[in-house]
Kinemage of the C-alpha trace (Angstrom):
@kinemage 1
@onewidth
@group {chain A} dominant
@subgroup {mainchain}
@vectorlist {calphas} color= white
{ca met a 1} P -1.431 16.021 12.601
{ca gln a 2} L -4.781 15.872 10.731
{ca his a 3} L -7.776 14.981 12.981
{ca ala a 4} L -5.597 13.568 15.702
{ca pro a 5} L -7.888 11.977 18.332
{ca pro a 6} L -6.587 11.317 21.818
{ca trp a 7} L -3.726 8.983 22.303
{ca arg a 8} L -4.944 5.548 22.226
{ca arg a 9} L -3.400 2.144 21.415
{ca ala a 10} L -5.500 -0.206 19.606
{ca ala a 11} L -5.090 -3.950 20.003
{ca ala a 12} L -4.252 -5.554 16.791
{ca thr a 13} L -4.986 -9.206 16.205
{ca leu a 14} L -3.981 -10.697 12.885
{ca ala a 15} L -7.141 -12.657 12.101
{ca val a 16} L -7.728 -15.006 9.262
{ca ile a 17} L -6.441 -13.435 5.997
{ca thr a 18} L -8.163 -14.627 2.889
{ca phe a 19} L -6.298 -13.558 -0.240
{ca leu a 20} L -8.236 -12.953 -3.377
{ca gly a 21} L -5.041 -12.763 -5.479
{ca cys a 22} L -5.283 -12.545 -9.203
{ca asn a 23} L -2.080 -13.203 -10.761
{ca gly a 24} L -3.227 -11.773 -13.894
{ca asp a 25} L -1.317 -12.605 -16.954
{ca pro a 26} L -0.371 -16.276 -16.988
{ca ser a 27} L 2.853 -15.112 -18.329
{ca thr a 28} L 3.822 -13.274 -15.398
{ca thr a 29} L 7.384 -13.223 -14.608
{ca glu a 30} L 9.713 -12.562 -11.682
{ca thr a 31} L 12.143 -9.816 -12.194
{ca asp a 32} L 15.313 -9.505 -10.037
{ca ala a 33} L 15.645 -5.893 -9.166
{ca asp a 34} L 19.246 -4.676 -8.902
{ca ser a 35} L 20.775 -3.520 -5.702
{ca ser a 36} L 19.614 0.165 -6.133
{ca ser a 37} L 15.957 -0.958 -6.757
{ca asp a 38} L 16.250 -3.257 -3.758
{ca ala a 39} L 17.160 -0.375 -1.641
{ca ser a 40} L 13.936 1.479 -2.707
{ca ser a 41} L 11.895 -1.717 -2.260
{ca glu a 42} L 13.342 -2.331 1.122
{ca ser a 43} L 12.981 1.202 2.345
{ca ser a 44} L 9.411 0.138 3.416
{ca asp a 45} L 9.410 -1.460 6.876
{ca ser a 46} L 7.071 -4.124 5.555
{ca gly a 47} L 7.342 -6.422 8.603
{ca ala a 48} L 6.987 -10.195 8.419
{ca ser a 49} L 5.551 -11.005 5.093
{ca thr a 50} L 2.405 -13.150 4.947
{ca gly a 51} L 3.989 -15.276 1.993
{ca ala a 52} L 0.429 -16.639 1.525
{ca ala a 53} L -1.013 -18.423 -1.446
{ca ala a 54} L -4.729 -18.513 -2.052
{ca ser a 55} L -6.891 -20.207 0.611
{ca ser a 56} L -3.814 -20.241 3.192
{ca ser a 57} L -4.587 -18.596 6.725
{ca thr a 58} L -2.619 -17.281 9.835
{ca ser a 59} L -4.205 -16.765 13.391
{ca ala a 60} L -2.201 -15.022 15.946
{ca gly a 61} L -3.121 -12.744 18.813
{ca val a 62} L -0.782 -9.654 19.052
{ca thr a 63} L -1.078 -6.112 19.887
{ca ser a 64} L 0.957 -3.112 18.651
{ca glu a 65} L 2.861 -3.471 21.825
{ca gly a 66} L 3.760 -6.935 20.898
{ca glu a 67} L 1.544 -8.501 23.762
{ca thr a 68} L -0.971 -11.203 23.373
{ca gly a 69} L -4.720 -10.685 23.426
{ca ala a 70} L -7.246 -7.857 22.563
{ca glu a 71} L -8.563 -5.094 24.598
{ca pro a 72} L -12.107 -5.224 25.747
{ca gly a 73} L -14.586 -3.679 23.314
{ca ala a 74} L -12.470 -4.581 20.197
{ca ile a 75} L -14.392 -4.738 16.887
{ca val a 76} L -13.680 -7.209 14.075
{ca tyr a 77} L -13.200 -5.220 10.952
{ca leu a 78} L -13.132 -6.313 7.208
{ca gly a 79} L -10.537 -4.802 5.009
{ca glu a 80} L -10.431 -4.734 1.316
{ca val a 81} L -7.599 -3.317 -0.850
{ca trp a 82} L -6.486 -3.310 -4.451
{ca ala a 83} L -3.229 -1.919 -5.671
{ca asp a 84} L -1.092 -1.418 -8.737
{ca asn a 85} L 1.323 -2.969 -7.918
{ca trp a 86} L 1.911 -3.549 -4.127
{ca ser a 87} L 0.856 -2.473 -0.657
{ca ser a 88} L 0.892 -3.166 2.966
{ca met a 89} L -1.195 -1.914 5.993
{ca tyr a 90} L -0.432 -1.385 9.631
{ca leu a 91} L -2.645 -0.915 12.557
{ca his a 92} L -0.452 1.795 14.380
{ca asp a 93} L 2.782 0.055 13.954
{ca ala a 94} L 1.500 -3.523 13.755
{ca leu a 95} L 1.372 -5.218 10.309
{ca ile a 96} L -1.983 -6.371 9.467
{ca met a 97} L -2.051 -6.836 5.616
{ca glu a 98} L 0.963 -7.387 3.090
{ca asp a 99} L 0.376 -8.021 -0.503
{ca ser a 100} L 0.537 -11.719 -1.424
{ca glu a 101} L 2.316 -11.007 -4.591
{ca ser a 102} L 6.019 -9.650 -4.336
{ca ile a 103} L 6.932 -6.121 -5.313
{ca thr a 104} L 9.462 -7.881 -7.582
{ca thr a 105} L 6.629 -9.344 -9.827
{ca glu a 106} L 6.353 -7.363 -12.914
{ca arg a 107} L 2.816 -7.668 -13.562
{ca ser a 108} L 1.005 -7.876 -10.120
{ca phe a 109} L -2.584 -6.697 -9.977
{ca asn a 110} L -4.658 -8.358 -7.227
{ca ser a 111} L -7.024 -7.626 -4.471
{ca glu a 112} L -6.669 -8.592 -0.916
{ca val a 113} L -9.348 -9.277 1.713
{ca phe a 114} L -8.300 -9.576 5.516
{ca thr a 115} L -9.947 -9.118 9.007
{ca phe a 116} L -8.293 -7.518 12.002
{ca glu a 117} L -9.411 -6.346 15.624
{ca ala a 118} L -9.094 -2.871 16.729
{ca thr a 119} L -10.793 -0.461 19.299
{ca pro a 120} L -11.744 2.853 17.766
{ca pro a 121} L -10.355 5.369 17.212
{ca phe a 122} L -7.381 3.739 15.315
{ca leu a 123} L -4.564 4.757 13.011
{ca leu a 124} L -3.978 2.838 9.793
{ca asn a 125} L -0.654 3.303 8.100
{ca val a 126} L -0.190 2.208 4.362
{ca val a 127} L 2.780 1.574 2.143
{ca met a 128} L 2.091 1.781 -1.723
{ca lys a 129} L 4.451 0.930 -4.319
{ca asp a 130} L 4.519 0.648 -8.043
{ca phe a 131} L 7.080 -1.846 -9.702
{ca ile a 132} L 10.233 -0.555 -11.051
{ca glu a 133} L 13.388 -2.302 -12.221
{ca asn a 134} L 15.707 0.231 -10.582
{ca asp a 135} L 16.005 3.737 -9.430
{ca ser a 136} L 15.483 5.195 -12.804
{ca gly a 137} L 11.745 4.515 -12.132
{ca leu a 138} L 11.431 2.575 -15.436
{ca glu a 139} L 10.215 -0.941 -16.293
{ca tyr a 140} L 10.971 -3.431 -19.169
{ca ile a 141} L 14.384 -1.836 -19.424
{ca gly a 142} L 16.322 -2.801 -22.476
{ca ser a 143} L 13.128 -3.978 -24.355
{ca pro a 144} L 10.940 -2.165 -26.817
{ca met a 145} L 8.401 -1.761 -24.005
{ca gln a 146} L 10.837 0.167 -21.846
{ca gln a 147} L 8.508 2.750 -20.051
{ca met a 148} L 7.381 4.473 -16.897
{ca gly a 149} L 4.714 2.251 -14.969
{ca asp a 150} L 1.864 3.769 -13.345
{ca gly a 151} L 0.244 2.989 -9.954
{ca gly a 152} L -3.141 3.124 -8.233
{ca tyr a 153} L -4.796 2.038 -4.834
{ca ile a 154} L -8.082 1.774 -3.400
{ca ala a 155} L -9.380 0.662 -0.043
{ca gln a 156} L -12.419 0.173 2.197
{ca ile a 157} L -12.668 -0.803 5.698
{ca ser a 158} L -15.990 -1.957 7.280
{ca val a 159} L -17.345 -3.663 10.462
{ca glu a 160} L -17.480 -7.401 9.668
{ca glu a 161} L -20.613 -8.267 11.535
{ca ser a 162} L -22.759 -5.371 10.404
{ca gly a 163} L -21.111 -4.285 7.187
{ca glu a 164} L -21.046 -0.639 8.334
{ca leu a 165} L -18.326 1.198 6.314
{ca val a 166} L -16.049 3.046 8.501
{ca ala a 167} L -13.269 4.245 6.166
{ca val a 168} L -12.394 4.447 2.540
{ca ser a 169} L -9.377 5.681 0.552
{ca ser a 170} L -9.843 9.231 -0.047
{ca ala a 171} L -8.175 12.799 -0.367
{ca asp a 172} L -8.536 12.770 3.546
{ca trp a 173} L -5.434 10.562 3.583
{ca arg a 174} L -2.205 12.106 4.362
{ca cys a 175} L 0.622 10.997 2.080
{ca leu a 176} L 4.312 11.379 1.571
{ca thr a 177} L 6.146 10.093 -1.670
{ca ile a 178} L 9.646 8.918 -0.759
{ca his a 179} L 10.660 7.457 -4.219
{ca glu a 180} L 9.991 9.642 -7.194
{ca ala a 181} L 11.588 8.869 -10.682
{ca pro a 182} L 12.217 9.787 -13.360
{ca leu a 183} L 11.961 13.650 -12.599
{ca asn a 184} L 12.851 13.928 -16.248
{ca lys a 185} L 10.360 12.022 -18.219
{ca asp a 186} L 12.329 12.453 -21.461
{ca cys a 187} L 14.606 9.963 -20.462
{ca glu a 188} L 11.981 7.041 -20.711
{ca lys a 189} L 13.551 5.552 -23.797
{ca ser a 190} L 17.205 6.232 -22.829
{ca pro a 191} L 19.604 3.193 -23.239
{ca ala a 192} L 21.109 4.080 -20.059
{ca pro a 193} L 18.403 5.035 -17.689
{ca leu a 194} L 20.271 4.796 -14.548
{ca glu a 195} L 22.633 7.509 -15.921
{ca asp a 196} L 20.116 9.759 -17.562
{ca cys a 197} L 17.054 9.441 -15.395
{ca glu a 198} L 16.967 11.805 -12.352
{ca ser a 199} L 15.310 10.873 -9.025
{ca ala a 200} L 14.285 11.993 -5.599
{ca ile a 201} L 14.532 9.315 -3.030
{ca ser a 202} L 14.443 9.579 0.746
{ca ala a 203} L 14.203 7.120 3.625
{ca glu a 204} L 10.876 6.514 5.499
{ca pro a 205} L 10.666 9.256 8.223
{ca glu a 206} L 11.531 7.958 11.669
{ca gly a 207} L 8.471 6.980 13.666
{ca trp a 208} L 6.018 7.776 10.792
{ca lys a 209} L 3.622 4.913 12.125
{ca gln a 210} L 3.429 6.323 15.645
{ca asp a 211} L 0.181 8.000 16.668
{ca asp a 212} L 1.843 11.369 17.617
{ca phe a 213} L 3.787 11.676 14.446
{ca asp a 214} L 3.368 15.114 12.972
{ca asp a 215} L 2.061 14.610 9.371
{ca ser a 216} L 1.141 18.160 8.855
{ca gly a 217} L 3.880 18.588 6.221
{ca trp a 218} L 2.488 15.696 4.261
{ca thr a 219} L 0.052 16.230 1.426
{ca ala a 220} L -3.484 14.993 0.683
{ca ala a 221} L -3.555 11.891 -1.382
{ca thr a 222} L -4.459 12.610 -5.076
{ca val a 223} L -7.816 11.264 -6.381
{ca phe a 224} L -7.888 9.596 -9.794
{ca thr a 225} L -10.681 8.215 -11.979
{ca ala a 226} L -11.002 4.705 -12.885
{ca ala a 227} L -10.300 5.820 -16.552
{ca glu a 228} L -6.861 7.386 -15.470
{ca val a 229} L -5.733 4.456 -13.552
{ca ser a 230} L -7.143 1.566 -15.657
{ca pro a 231} L -7.482 -0.940 -12.786
{ca lys a 232} L -6.615 -4.427 -13.781
{ca glu a 233} L -6.940 -7.945 -12.609
{ca gly a 234} L -8.618 -8.338 -9.080
{ca tyr a 235} L -10.300 -4.788 -8.980
{ca asn a 236} L -13.596 -6.145 -9.950
{ca asp a 237} L -13.276 -8.941 -7.334
{ca val a 238} L -14.512 -6.372 -4.770
{ca ala a 239} L -17.796 -4.418 -4.711
{ca trp a 240} L -16.462 -1.103 -4.053
{ca asp a 241} L -18.467 1.606 -2.207
{ca pro a 242} L -18.963 4.581 -4.469
{ca ser a 243} L -17.307 6.820 -1.855
{ca ala a 244} L -14.056 4.635 -2.108
{ca ser a 245} L -11.590 6.610 -4.447
{ca leu a 246} L -8.552 5.531 -6.442
{ca ile a 247} L -5.606 7.288 -4.919
{ca trp a 248} L -1.914 7.789 -5.280
{ca gly a 249} L 0.845 10.409 -5.166
{ca gly a 250} L 0.623 13.317 -7.245
{ca asp a 251} L 1.740 11.545 -10.276
{ca leu a 252} L 0.675 7.981 -11.345
{ca glu a 253} L 3.900 7.484 -13.387
{ca thr a 254} L 6.684 8.900 -11.400
{ca his a 255} L 5.623 8.460 -7.835
{ca asn a 256} L 6.828 4.999 -7.001
{ca thr a 257} L 6.692 4.563 -3.209
{ca ile a 258} L 4.043 6.338 -1.127
{ca leu a 259} L 3.428 6.275 2.555
{ca cys a 260} L -0.132 7.142 3.873
{ca arg a 261} L -1.772 7.796 7.204
{ca val a 262} L -5.547 7.869 8.213
{ca trp a 263} L -7.333 7.872 11.492
{ca val a 264} L -10.528 5.755 11.705
{ca asn a 265} L -13.178 6.943 14.231
{ca gly a 266} L -15.667 4.196 13.871
């Protein structure tokens, strides 16, 4: 495990979650994913969905053990993330943020701002997804726009009271791609992509959110430039620290579901 600190369970309190959702294109449409795509989308143990619209809030005291209250010395942190298209974040195994836009939304680009309580050092686990219509890895299937999509993710965590930055998305994050398609990019315009496009799909590793999970076989997150990702709506709603990087799996187009882990010491 990379930089694994001593075992320590941090108390997670879901605090007021403020969504700065940008729905983007007003013509945004909901696309019903077929069963194979659902299987991929549901491979993420996303927990209870926030299901929140702008200005909605939730307050509940929980720990990663499911008990109420927070440990003495817990600090309130501010989290800011942007994803193309969807992400969720866990404090150890407790859900603290889930994208307010469903992964079945074809054009979903939005930032999320939220707070949570934790006692450092603590582990953050992140699920990132790019929209796909099915396991071919394509979108807009059957239309002239049929294509591979592309992803992108950025995050920063700071102490809410002082503004001190304690974590940013970077190559220090350990990541695993569990849905990759198409493996053969020349199938992009196929009239039968489910037949012609190859894929590599696996389930989430058992216990991957646990503190003592061995992620030594995972790879470093790949860092991309803004020019490569072309971040869209919501990205400019956050004042990103220069140290925060846009990250993803090794391929923006074919890595569709990615799991990442990072320890935060501050």
